[in-house]
N, C-alpha and C positions, 0 to 999 in steps of 0.2 A: 792520347790514348795509344795504348800499345797492346799487342797481343804476344804472349809467350807460350808456346805449345806446353812447356813444363809447369805453367801456373794457370790455375782456373780453367783447366781443360782448353787451354788456348783462347778463351774468350777475351775480348778486349777490356782492358782495365784501365783506371784512371791512373796515370803515371805516378809512381811513388807509393801506390796503395795496392791492396788486393780486392779493391771494390771494382765489380764489373760494371761497365756502362748499362748492361741490361737491368742490374739490380737498382741503379740510380733511377733509370727510366721507369722501373716498376713502382718505385716509390713515388715518383711524380705522377704516374698514372693513378695511383691510390690517393691523390690529392694531398700528399705531403707537401709543405711548402720548402722553398729553398732554406729558410731560416730553421725549420724543423730538422731538415737533413743535416744542416751544418752543426746544430747541437748534438745530434747523434753521432756524427763524424767529424770531430774537430779538426782533423788533418786536412779536410777538404777546403776548397775555396768556392765562392759563388761562381767564378769562372769555370772551375771544374765541372760543376753541375750544368751550367749553362751550355758548355761545350758537348755535353751528351746528346742533345737533340740534333745539332746539325751533323754530328758524327754519325747517328742513327739513320738520318735521311741520306747521307752520302752513301752508306753501306747498303742501304735499300735500293738506292739508284743503280748501284752496280750489279744487282741481281736480276737475271733473266728469268722470267716466269713463262711457262708453258701451260696453256690452258688444257684442264682435263676434258676428255671427251668420253661419253658413254660408249662402251663396246656393244656391238650389235649382238643380240641374243641368239 
């Protein structure tokens, strides 16, 4: 996975494609199977698709979240 600020607004893409990790994860979240995705995007491999989940997990692990609190009235 790589990110190029000049392509796909800097979102991580699968190497050698213009397919974002986000798009592949969205397809998986919509219950598309790996086989269906491979038919739609023949340049991908099963390894490319499987690599999206741990990549996303690592990206989320590196983000710090700050809880929002209500402001007093």
